[in-house]
N, C-alpha and C positions, 0 to 999 in steps of 0.2 A: 404213709401219709397219716399222721396222727398229731393233732394239736387240740387245744382246748375249745376251738370253734366247732370241732366235729367229734363230740364225745363218743367213745366206743365204736368208732368207725375207722379201723385201720384199712390198709389196702386189701388185706384178706377179707375183712368184713364187707368192704365195698363190692368185691368180686362175688361174695356170697349173695349180696342183694341182686346183682345182675343175674346170678343163677336162679334166684327166686323168681325174677321177672320171666325168665325163659320157662321155668316150670309152670308159671301161671298161664302162659300161652298154651303149653301142652295140655294143661288141665281144661281150660276153657274151650280148646279146640274140639274136645269130645263131649262137652256139656250137653246133656239131654239126648245123647245118641245111644243110650243103652239098648241092649239086645232084647230085653223083656218088654213086649209091646202090649201085653194083655191088660184088661181092666182089672183093677183090684177092688174087691168087694169090701169086706170088713164091716165093723159095727158103725152104722151111720149115726148112731146116737152118741158116739164118742168122738170128739174132735181133738186131734193131735196137732198142737201148735208148736212149730219149731221156731225158736228165737235165740238170738244172742243177747237179748235184754239190752238193747241200745241205751246208752247213757246210764248204765248201771240201774236199769229199771225193773229188775225182777220183782221187787216188792209191788211196784205199780201194776205190773202185768198180772200178778196174783190177785190184786184188788179188782182189776177189770174182769178177770175170770170169775171171781166171786159174784160180782154184780150180774154178769151174764147168766150164771147158773141160778141166781135168785129169780131172774125173770123167766128163764127157761129151765125149770127143774127137771124136765125129762131129758136134758142134754148134759153131758159131762165133758169137761175140757181138761186135757193133759198138757201141761206146759213142759216142753222138752228143751233141755239145755243142748242146743245144736252146735255150739261153738262159742269161742270167746269174741269172735268178730265175724263180719259178713263173709269173709273168705272161707273161714272154717265151716260156716253154714252151707256155703255153696259146695264145698268138698263133700260134706255129708249128703247133700241132696243129689249130687252126681252119683254117689255110690248107690243111693236108693233107686235112682233111675235105671241103674244097671242090674237091678234085680232084688233090691231090698224092699222093706215096708215103707211106703210113701206116707208123708204127712198129709193132713187135710189142709193146713195153712202153713206157708213157709215165708219167712222174711227174706227179701232179696233187695240188695242195695242198688243204687243207680247204675253201677257198672256190671251187674249180673243178670238182671231180668231179661234184657234184650235177646241174649243168646238162647235162652230157654223159649222165648216167644218165637224166634226164628226157626227153631227146631220143633215147635209145636208141643213141647213137654209141659207147658203151663197152659191153663185154660183161658181162652178169651171170655171175658165176663159179661159182655153186653147182653147176650141172650138170656142171662139169668137175672138181670137187674129188676125186671118187672115182677117176677115171681117172688123175689126176696124183698120187694118194696124199698129198693135202694134209691135214694134221691141224689143222683150223681151231680145234679146242678148245684148242690150245696157244698161240694168239695171245692177248694181253691182251684181255680181254673188251671193255673200253671202247674200245680202239683198233679192233678189227675191227667193233665195233658202230657206229662212226662212219661206216662205209661201207654201212650198211643203208638201203634204201629200197624200199617196196612189197614187203617180204618177201624181198628179194634182196640179195646182196652184190656190190658193184660195183667194189671194189678191195681190196687187202690192204695192211696198214700196213708202212711202210718207215722213213722218217726222221721218227719221231714225237717230239714234245716236249711239255713243259708249261712253264709259266712258273715262275720262282723269283725271290725278292727278293734282289738283290745289295746289299750295304752295305759302306761303308768302315769297317773296324774302328778305325783310328786316329782318324778323325773322331768316331766314336761315343764312344770313350774320352775324348777331349778335351772332348766336350759333356756328359760325365757320364751317359751313357745306358747301360742294361744291354746286354750283348753278345748281342743277339737282334734279330729283326725285330719291328716293331710288331704288336700283336694286332688292331688295328682302324685304319682310316684316321683316325678321330677321335683316337686316341692319336698317330698320326704327325703330325697337325695340331698337337698339343701339343709334340711333340719338335722340329718343324721350326725354330722360332725359335732354339732352342739350337744346332742344327746350323748354321744360317745364321750365327750369331754367331762360330762357330769358323772358318767358311770365308772370310768377308769378301766383297768385291765380285767380280763376274764369275764366281762359282761358285754352285752351287745345291744345296739339300738333296736334290732329286729331279729326275730327267730322264725325260721321256716321249718315245717315238718320234713321228715325224710320221705323216701319213696313209699315205704310201708305206711306212713302216716299222712298220705294224701297230698304230697307236694304237687302232683299234677292237678289236683282239684283246686288247691289254694292259689296256684299260679296261673290258672286259666283266666280269671278276671283281670289281673294285671296285664296279661298278654293282650286282652281286648283293648285296654286303654291305650296301648301303644299302636293300635290300629291293626294288630295281628290277630292270630287265632290258630287253633290246632287244626281245624278243618272247616270247610263249608259243606255240610252234609258229608258225602263220601270223598270229596276232593280235599286232599291234605294241603296244609298251608305252612308247614314248618320252614320251607325255603323262601317264604315271602320276606322282603326286607324288614317289614314292621315286626314280624314274629322274631326275626333274628335280633332286632333292636331290643326287644323285651328280654331275650336270652342274655344279651350283653349286659343289660342292667343287672340281672341276677348275678352274673359272673363277677362284675366289677364290685358289687356291694359286698361280696364275701372275700374277694381276693385283693384287688388293688386298693380299695377303700376300707375294707376290713371292719365294716360296721354291722354286718349281718352274719348269721350262723345257722347251720343246720342243727336243729334241736329235736330229736325224736320224741322227747317228752316236753314239748313246748308249753303245754298248759301248766305243768308242774313248774317248769323253769320260769314262766311268767309270774306265777304266784309266789315264787321265792325271790323275785327281783333280779334274776340272772339275765333276762332279756326284758327290754322296756316296752316292746310291742310285739304283736303277732296277729296274723289272720287265723281265726279259729271258727269252728262251727258254733252255732247257738247251742248245740248239744254239749259244748264245753263249759257253758255257764255254771253248771252245778259244781263241777270239779274245780273250776277257777275260783268260784266263791269260797270253796272250802280251803284251797291252797293259799289264797291271798288273805284270808281272814286274819286281821291283826298285823299284817305285814305290808301289804301293798294296797294303796288307795288307787283304784283303777276306774277308767271310763271306757265306754264303747262308742263307736260311731260308724258311719257308712265307710265302706271301702273307697279308696280314691276313685273318683269318677269324673275326670275333666270334661267340661263341655257337655255334661249330662250323659256321657257314655255309660252303658252298663258295665260296671266293674266287678260284678258279683254273680256267682252262680247259685243255683239251688242244689240240694244234695239230700243225702239220707236214704231211707228205705221205704218200700211198700210191702204189701202182703199179697201173695199170689196163691193160686190153687192148682195143684197138679192136674193135668188133663186125663190121667189114666185111673183116677179114682171114680167110684160109682156116682151116678147123678144124685142119689140121695145124700151122699157125703158132700158133694159139691154144694148142694142147696144149704145144708147146715153150716158148712164152712163159710159161705158168703154171708149168712145170717150173723155169724160170729164177727166177721170182719166189719160189717156194717155197724154192729153194736159197739164194738170197742173203739170205733172212730166216730161215734155220733157226737153231737154238740157237747153234752155234758162230759163225756169220757175223754174226748180229745182235749178239752179245756183242762181237765184234771191231769192228764198225762203231760200236757205241755207245761203246766205250772210246776210239776214235780221234776221234770227232766231238762227243760230248756228247749225242747223241740217246739216247732211252730204248730199251732192248732191247724188241722187240715180241713176244717169246715169253716166256711164263711160265717155261718151263724155263731160260731164259737167266739169270734172276735168281738161280738156284742153281748156275749154271755155275762151276766152281772159279776160272777166270780172272776172272769177273765179281765173285765174292765178294772176291777179293784186290784187285781194282781199287777196289771200294767202300770197303774198309777203308783204303786209301791215299788216297782222294779223297772226303772227307766232304761237300764242296760238291756233288758229283754225287749222293751218296746222298740229299740233300735232296729231289730230284725223285721218287725212288722212294718215299720215305716219305710224300710229300705226295699220292700218287695217290688215296688214299681221300677227299681233300678237293677233288677235281676233279669237274667234271661236263661233259656235252656242251655245245657252244656253241649259242647261240640261232639259230634259223633265219634271222632277219633278217640276220645277218652272213654265214653260210656257205652258205645255200641260195638267197638272192635274188641274181640276177646283178648284180654291181657293188656289192653291199651293203656290203662291207668298206670300199671307198673312199668311198661316200656317207656312211656313219657316221663314218669317220675324218675326212673333210673337214669335217663339221659340228662334230666335237669340236675340230678345229683353229680353226674360227671362234670357238668359245667361248673357247679359250685365247689365240689370237693377236690377235683383234679385240675381246675382252671382250664378245662378242655375248650378248644376252639369251638365256638357256637355253631357255625355252619357244618362242621364235621359231626358234632353230636346230633344236630337236628337232621343231618343227612342219614345217619344210621337209624334214627327213629323213623324217618320216612320210609326207608327200605323195609324195615321190619313190619310196620303197619300196613304198607301197601301189599306186601306178600300175603298177609292174613286176609285182607279185604278181598284180594283176587281169588284166593283159594277157598276161603271159608264162608264169605258173605255174598259176593256177587252171584255165584251160581244159585243161591237160595232166595235172592230178592224177587219180588213179584215182577213178572215181565210186562 
């Protein structure tokens, strides 16, 4: 199975992805269950910050560290390259939990933090907030709420994002479409043939990421707008007729109607005009601006949300503290997290990367207001926040859930697989993990 809709994804490559998903389940199954349970001392005046530099933000993180050390000259921060993505950071953290040197601060994405919380290997932060003078109420409620479990807060938001709909304004105009994003996926299904006729061969009206590039994340909102979902808390919903209808939409768009494509590098392909639209993170704004410069005139808008339904999820990463480091290290680690996410610093980080400012006060910061006025594409994400909702447990709380769901969606698109059959396999895999790894550890 190899054609231009699915670059670099042969049958062998696809089976490799499936193997990756299985490996992810095995990895997350033992996350945080290392045998070394002793408290690590270490130098409390040195803060080791493990990051993957989300949104190519190493320069910005270095600047934030310089600001912190200028305010607290008795403290030193080491910025550690912990991996090129969130998954590699988690792999390194798992190894440290099994006996290596633990960081003081570790970045954990939306699909990784819960398993560490469930196993007690990251620190609940609530009892430390007062001593560190953390004003939790100033964080965006949805963002800080995403790290709540069992009445406790397990991380604080850092590189947080939502999705926005990117579209090629020139193509839209040539197709005779209004200069806006579609109100529903049904409307986009009507628009797509017009878009496709303008594009011609080897280009597509819409591009989806692959499983490794968060297809399960970007397809969650569309599933909601069909009335479906991945789960209601721990109750899986892949066999619901509405969820199956969403899956059939995805399959048809890539197979019988042939206007959509799996694009592992969708941000690059959009900037090069290979696809005319995509759902992408606000964190993609920086790279899309660079790729599209001088080639594509683009706009952004809300994801389709018929009848006011939430059609968009939040995402991104937060900062957590390992539970087995000393109390003195925890205190300085939280001081660092609070500082680099304060009003001025989250506004700075947001403007440089495209991530959303995590403090309410930052949205009224003069520099942020000026930035939003000059960057309406970014303002889209701020305005869309009321139409977002937390992700379903099946993707973010089940170990390996993101890759299991994403791989099943790939099968539907790449292999034209029967949707109920693919979703049945997803259900069986997820339910087994819930029953074996999660249910026994949930509070009674």
